[in-house]
C-alpha positions in Angstrom: -63.5 -167.2 31.8 -66.4 -168.6 33.6 -69.9 -166.1 32.5 -71.5 -165.4 35.5 -74.1 -162.9 34.0 -76.7 -166.1 35.3 -76.2 -165.0 38.7 -77.5 -160.9 37.9 -80.7 -162.3 38.6 -80.5 -165.2 40.6 -82.1 -164.5 44.0 -79.6 -164.6 46.2 -77.6 -161.6 44.1 -80.7 -159.8 43.7 -78.0 -157.7 41.3 -76.6 -156.5 44.4 -72.7 -155.3 44.7 -70.4 -157.9 45.5 -67.0 -157.6 47.3 -64.2 -159.7 46.7 -61.4 -159.6 49.8 -58.5 -161.3 49.3 -56.7 -160.3 45.9 -54.5 -163.0 45.4 -54.9 -165.1 41.5 -58.2 -166.5 42.4 -59.2 -163.2 43.8 -58.5 -161.2 40.5 -60.4 -164.1 38.8 -63.3 -163.2 41.1 -63.0 -159.3 40.0 -62.5 -160.1 36.0 -65.7 -162.5 36.1 -67.7 -160.4 38.1 -67.1 -157.1 36.2 -67.4 -159.4 33.0 -70.9 -160.3 33.6 -72.0 -156.8 34.9 -71.7 -156.5 38.5 -70.2 -153.9 40.6 -67.4 -155.4 42.6 -66.1 -153.8 45.2 -62.3 -155.5 46.6 -60.2 -155.2 49.6 -57.2 -156.6 50.6 -54.6 -156.4 53.9 -52.2 -155.4 51.0 -52.4 -151.9 49.5 -50.5 -152.4 47.2 -53.0 -154.5 45.4 -54.9 -151.8 44.4 -53.7 -150.9 41.3 -54.0 -154.4 39.5 -57.5 -154.2 41.2 -59.0 -151.4 39.7 -57.2 -151.9 36.4 -59.4 -155.8 36.9 -62.6 -153.4 37.2 -63.3 -152.8 40.8 -63.5 -150.1 43.4 -61.3 -150.3 46.0 -61.8 -150.3 49.5 -59.4 -148.7 51.5 -60.7 -149.5 54.5 -62.4 -152.4 54.9 -63.1 -152.4 58.6 -65.2 -149.4 57.6 -67.3 -150.9 55.0 -71.2 -151.3 55.0 -71.6 -155.0 54.2 -75.4 -154.8 54.3 -74.9 -153.4 50.9 -73.9 -156.1 49.7 -74.7 -159.7 48.5 -72.3 -161.3 49.4 -68.0 -161.6 50.2 -65.9 -163.4 48.1 -63.0 -164.4 50.5 -59.4 -166.0 49.2 -59.0 -169.1 50.4 -56.0 -167.9 52.6 -58.0 -165.6 54.5 -58.9 -167.5 58.3 -62.8 -167.9 58.3 -63.0 -169.6 62.1 -59.1 -170.5 63.1 -57.4 -169.5 64.8 -58.6 -166.3 64.5 -61.7 -164.8 62.0 -60.6 -162.3 59.9 -62.1 -158.8 61.1 -64.1 -158.4 57.6 -65.1 -162.0 58.5 -66.8 -161.1 61.5 -68.1 -157.6 60.4 -69.7 -159.8 57.2 -71.5 -162.1 59.6 -72.3 -159.5 61.5 -74.5 -157.8 58.6 -75.9 -160.6 57.2 -73.6 -161.0 54.2 -73.2 -164.6 53.0 -69.2 -165.3 52.4 -68.4 -167.4 49.9 -65.6 -168.6 47.8 -64.8 -168.0 44.1 -66.0 -172.2 43.5 -69.4 -171.6 44.9 -69.7 -168.6 42.1 -68.8 -171.1 39.2 -71.0 -173.8 40.6 -74.0 -171.3 40.7 -72.9 -170.4 37.5 -72.5 -173.9 35.9 -74.7 -176.7 37.8 -77.3 -178.0 35.5 -75.7 -176.6 32.3 -72.2 -178.9 32.3 -71.0 -181.7 34.5 -68.5 -180.7 37.7 -66.5 -183.1 39.0 -65.0 -181.9 42.1 -62.3 -183.7 43.9 -60.7 -183.3 47.8 -58.5 -185.2 50.0 -55.5 -184.6 51.9 -53.3 -185.9 49.2 -53.6 -187.1 45.8 -56.0 -184.0 44.7 -53.9 -182.4 41.6 -53.0 -186.2 40.1 -55.8 -187.2 40.3 -57.6 -184.5 39.0 -55.3 -184.1 36.3 -55.7 -187.4 35.3 -59.4 -187.5 35.2 -59.1 -184.5 32.7 -56.7 -186.4 30.8 -58.3 -189.8 30.6 -61.7 -187.7 29.7 -60.4 -186.2 26.8 -58.8 -189.3 25.6 -61.8 -190.7 25.1 -63.2 -188.1 23.1 -65.0 -186.0 26.1 -64.0 -181.8 25.8 -62.8 -181.8 29.7 -60.5 -179.4 31.7 -58.8 -178.9 35.0 -58.9 -176.3 37.4 -59.2 -174.5 41.0 -56.4 -175.5 42.8 -54.5 -176.9 40.1 -53.4 -175.0 36.9 -56.2 -172.1 36.1 -58.4 -170.6 39.2 -61.9 -172.0 38.6 -63.3 -168.5 36.8 -60.1 -168.1 34.8 -61.4 -171.3 32.6 -63.2 -171.4 29.8 -67.1 -170.8 29.4 -68.7 -173.8 27.5 -72.1 -174.7 26.0 -74.3 -175.9 27.4 -73.2 -179.3 27.3 -70.9 -179.2 25.4 -67.9 -179.8 28.6 -66.9 -181.3 31.9 -65.4 -179.1 34.3 -62.6 -180.7 37.1 -62.3 -179.2 40.0 -59.9 -179.7 42.6 -61.0 -178.2 45.9 -59.6 -177.7 49.1 -61.2 -177.8 52.5 -61.0 -173.7 52.8 -62.8 -173.4 49.8 -65.0 -176.4 50.5 -66.1 -174.3 53.7 -67.1 -171.3 51.6 -69.1 -173.6 49.4 -72.8 -173.7 51.2 -74.7 -174.5 47.5 -72.1 -176.1 45.3 -73.3 -179.1 43.7 -70.9 -181.4 41.9 -72.4 -184.0 39.9 -69.5 -186.3 41.2 -67.4 -185.4 44.7 -64.5 -187.4 45.1 -62.6 -187.5 48.3 -59.4 -189.7 48.0 -57.9 -189.6 52.1 -58.2 -187.2 55.3 -55.4 -187.4 57.1 -53.8 -184.7 59.5 -53.5 -180.8 57.7 -54.5 -177.8 58.2 -55.7 -178.5 61.9 -55.2 -174.5 62.9 -57.2 -173.5 60.3 -60.3 -175.8 61.2 -59.4 -175.9 64.9 -58.8 -179.7 65.0 -59.0 -183.2 63.1 -62.7 -183.7 63.4 -63.7 -180.1 62.1 -61.2 -180.4 59.6 -63.1 -183.8 58.5 -66.3 -182.6 59.0 -65.2 -179.5 56.3 -64.5 -182.3 53.9 -67.3 -184.3 54.3 -69.8 -181.0 53.7 -68.7 -181.6 49.6 -70.9 -184.7 50.1 -73.9 -182.9 51.3 -75.6 -182.1 47.8 -73.1 -184.1 45.5 -75.3 -186.2 43.0 -73.2 -189.0 42.9 -70.2 -190.2 45.5 -66.7 -191.4 45.3 -64.4 -192.4 48.3 -61.1 -194.5 48.2 -59.3 -193.5 51.4 -59.4 -196.4 53.8 -58.7 -193.9 56.8 -61.6 -193.9 59.7 -63.1 -190.3 58.6 -63.5 -191.9 54.8 -65.1 -195.2 56.0 -67.2 -193.0 58.8 -68.6 -190.8 55.3 -69.3 -193.7 53.3 -70.9 -195.4 56.1 -73.3 -192.4 56.4 -73.7 -192.0 51.8 -74.4 -195.8 51.9 -72.0 -196.0 49.2 -68.9 -198.5 49.2 -65.3 -197.2 49.5 -63.4 -198.2 46.3 -61.2 -200.7 46.4 -61.4 -202.6 43.3 -59.8 -202.1 40.1 -60.1 -203.8 36.8 -57.3 -202.8 35.0 -53.9 -203.4 35.3 -51.5 -200.6 36.8 -48.1 -202.1 36.5 -45.8 -200.2 33.9 -47.1 -196.5 34.5 -43.7 -195.0 35.6 -45.6 -191.8 36.1 -48.5 -192.9 38.2 -45.7 -195.4 40.5 -46.7 -196.8 44.1 -50.0 -197.8 46.1 -50.8 -194.3 46.7 -51.4 -193.8 42.6 -53.2 -196.9 42.5 -55.9 -195.6 44.8 -55.6 -192.1 42.5 -56.6 -194.8 39.1 -59.1 -196.1 41.4 -61.1 -192.6 41.6 -60.5 -191.8 37.4 -62.2 -195.4 37.0 -65.0 -194.6 38.6 -65.3 -191.4 37.6 -65.0 -192.1 34.0 -67.1 -195.4 34.0 -69.9 -193.1 35.5 -69.5 -190.1 33.2 -68.6 -192.5 29.9 -71.0 -195.6 30.5 -69.5 -197.6 28.0 -66.1 -196.9 28.3 -63.8 -200.2 27.9 -61.0 -201.0 30.2 -58.5 -200.9 27.6 -59.5 -197.6 26.5 -58.6 -196.5 30.0 -55.4 -198.3 30.2 -54.6 -196.7 26.9 -55.5 -193.7 28.2 -53.1 -194.1 31.6 -49.7 -194.4 29.6 -50.0 -191.5 27.7 -50.6 -189.3 31.3 -47.5 -187.1 31.4 -47.9 -186.9 35.2 -47.5 -183.4 37.1 -44.3 -181.6 38.6 -43.1 -182.0 41.8 -45.3 -185.1 42.2 -42.8 -188.0 42.1 -41.6 -186.8 39.0 -38.4 -188.3 37.5 -36.4 -185.6 36.9 -33.3 -187.5 35.7 -31.2 -190.2 35.8 -27.6 -191.4 35.1 -26.1 -194.9 35.4 -28.4 -196.7 37.9 -29.0 -193.2 40.1 -32.5 -192.1 39.4 -33.4 -188.3 40.6 -37.4 -187.8 41.7 -38.5 -184.1 42.6 -41.6 -184.8 45.0 -41.2 -181.2 46.2 -44.9 -181.1 46.6 -44.6 -183.2 49.9 -44.7 -180.8 52.3 -45.7 -183.4 55.1 -44.5 -186.1 56.4 -48.0 -187.9 55.2 -47.2 -186.5 51.7 -43.9 -188.2 52.0 -44.9 -191.5 52.5 -46.1 -192.7 49.5 -42.5 -192.3 47.9 -40.6 -194.3 50.7 -43.1 -196.8 50.0 -42.4 -196.6 46.0 -38.8 -196.5 45.7 -35.8 -198.8 47.1 -32.5 -198.0 48.0 -33.8 -193.9 48.8 -31.1 -191.2 49.1 -33.9 -188.9 50.8 -33.3 -185.3 50.9 -35.9 -183.8 53.6 -36.2 -181.0 55.7 -37.4 -177.2 55.4 -40.8 -175.7 57.6 -41.7 -178.6 59.8 -45.6 -178.1 60.5 -45.3 -181.2 63.5 -42.0 -182.3 64.0 -43.2 -185.3 65.8 -44.6 -186.4 62.8 -41.6 -187.9 61.6 -41.6 -190.1 64.2 -44.0 -192.5 62.7 -43.6 -192.1 59.4 -40.0 -193.2 60.0 -41.8 -196.0 62.1 -43.9 -197.4 58.7 -42.2 -196.0 56.0 -38.3 -195.6 56.3 -37.4 -199.3 55.7 -36.1 -197.9 52.0 -34.1 -195.1 53.5 -30.5 -196.0 52.4 -29.4 -192.3 54.1 -31.0 -188.9 54.6 -29.6 -185.4 53.7 -31.0 -182.8 55.9 -31.4 -179.3 54.7 -33.7 -176.5 55.9 -34.6 -175.1 59.7 -36.1 -178.5 60.5 -33.2 -180.7 60.0 -31.9 -181.1 63.9 -35.7 -182.1 64.6 -35.8 -184.4 62.1 -31.8 -185.6 63.1 -33.5 -187.3 66.8 -35.9 -188.9 64.7 -33.3 -190.4 62.2 -30.8 -191.2 65.4 -33.8 -193.2 67.4 -34.8 -195.0 64.1 -30.7 -195.6 63.4 -31.1 -194.4 60.3 -27.8 -193.0 58.7 -27.8 -189.2 57.7 -25.8 -185.9 57.6 -26.7 -182.2 57.1 -26.4 -180.7 53.8 -27.8 -177.6 54.7 -28.5 -176.4 51.1 -30.6 -177.9 48.5 -27.8 -177.7 46.7 -25.1 -179.5 48.3 -27.3 -181.9 49.3 -28.2 -183.4 45.5 -24.6 -183.3 45.1 -24.0 -185.3 47.8 -26.5 -187.3 47.6 -25.5 -188.5 43.7 -22.1 -189.1 44.8 -23.3 -191.8 47.1 -25.7 -193.4 45.6 -23.6 -193.6 42.3 -20.7 -195.4 45.0 -23.0 -198.3 44.9 -22.5 -200.0 41.7 -25.2 -201.9 40.0 -27.6 -201.1 42.6 -30.6 -199.2 41.4 -30.7 -196.3 43.6 -32.8 -193.3 44.1 -31.8 -189.5 45.0 -35.7 -188.9 45.9 -36.4 -184.8 47.2 -39.4 -185.6 49.4 -38.9 -183.0 52.0 -42.0 -183.9 53.7 -41.6 -179.9 55.1 -42.9 -176.1 53.7 -40.3 -174.9 51.7 -40.4 -170.9 52.4 -36.9 -171.0 54.8 -35.2 -171.4 51.7 -37.2 -170.8 49.1 -40.6 -169.1 47.4 -42.6 -171.7 47.5 -42.5 -175.5 46.9 -42.6 -175.2 43.1 -39.3 -173.3 43.3 -37.6 -175.7 45.7 -38.6 -178.6 42.7 -37.4 -176.7 40.0 -34.2 -175.6 41.4 -33.9 -179.5 42.5 -34.4 -180.5 39.0 -32.0 -178.1 37.3 -29.2 -179.4 39.6 -30.1 -183.0 38.8 -30.0 -182.7 34.8 -26.9 -180.8 35.5 -25.5 -183.8 36.9 -26.7 -186.0 34.7 -25.6 -183.6 31.6 -22.4 -183.9 33.2 -22.3 -187.3 33.3 -23.8 -188.3 30.0 -27.2 -189.5 31.5 -30.8 -188.8 30.5 -32.8 -185.9 31.6 -36.6 -185.9 31.3 -39.1 -183.5 29.9 -41.4 -181.2 32.2 -45.1 -182.0 31.3 
């Protein structure tokens, strides 16, 4: 757990109470860390069922947050899922702002406690954040540093181990929601991978979304930008930094880091590691890449049998996230569907990235909407409706094509909530189905890391 006791004497907190509003996993982590540091902690949530667990963690439960006096607080730690500006600010946000009470995130607390004591690498972008975060931490550890990944990946930032000063490096995945609540966060290295349309409902416009991402660089000591989109180029020009394009290390033969998008992720990792380890040899970096196990649900090789490979890319919850997988593999039997954020985005996806698709198996509530664009682009498809049916049908069709390497790809380009609890459950079920088929056919299953 991160030690927040330094903040007790920090001027902006002045030993006053703090409220945590929104009790998910990051909220509970904030309650525990603040309580352990000696703060008086209040907590609230729209869901009253979280009261018991929150009180056990050391907070005083606020039954009616709309009647609370926010002038008595030093800050409100807001969960990233709570609307700050759009589509409509949560009433608690309005009350806190009216009382002059700062709204911050758990990452802000983490940063204030660690800045100047241990290096912080913060990674953001629309896609690729988790892979890049895990990759950087993996490489640093392989090369002899002590590093840990957290934030939006794995452990919450405040649940990470507290290193002695100068003894560890924190590699943090940070979302736009969290950046918006980090007015004083100052990472040693800030990384921006790309900016494409996402979360527009929470930021009001594409420009608003990009502006929030750019805030991460306001006080960063060193910037790494790899995206080729308009917004990344604009930010790089503003900062006077070059977009990272050159990579002096070969990236072929890395099945857990396949595809052009992962070359971008590797380039970001190389720039970060070179900054932290100036004496790093390229051969050392390449060896560390070879030992990276990849992440579940992100172009994870789930199983293979004969010439058919099953790819679990369940994390791809929008068309932009699916595009890299469609570009990476050939002869694709694509399982797509779920809840689409914007169905019209399938049109440019298929225009630019549809050439490798052999057949599409549609599931979930967006199936009929996706089908319209498949018809337009003359890509064969049919309705499988459920994931188990889709996996079986895709395998049967792929296996019937002798001596031609085929890929059964779950990369839904949609959210999962119509049929699954989350994208992780969707990916886990896909993996189980794929491994069941391969076990029956005498194929090879792959370990999950």
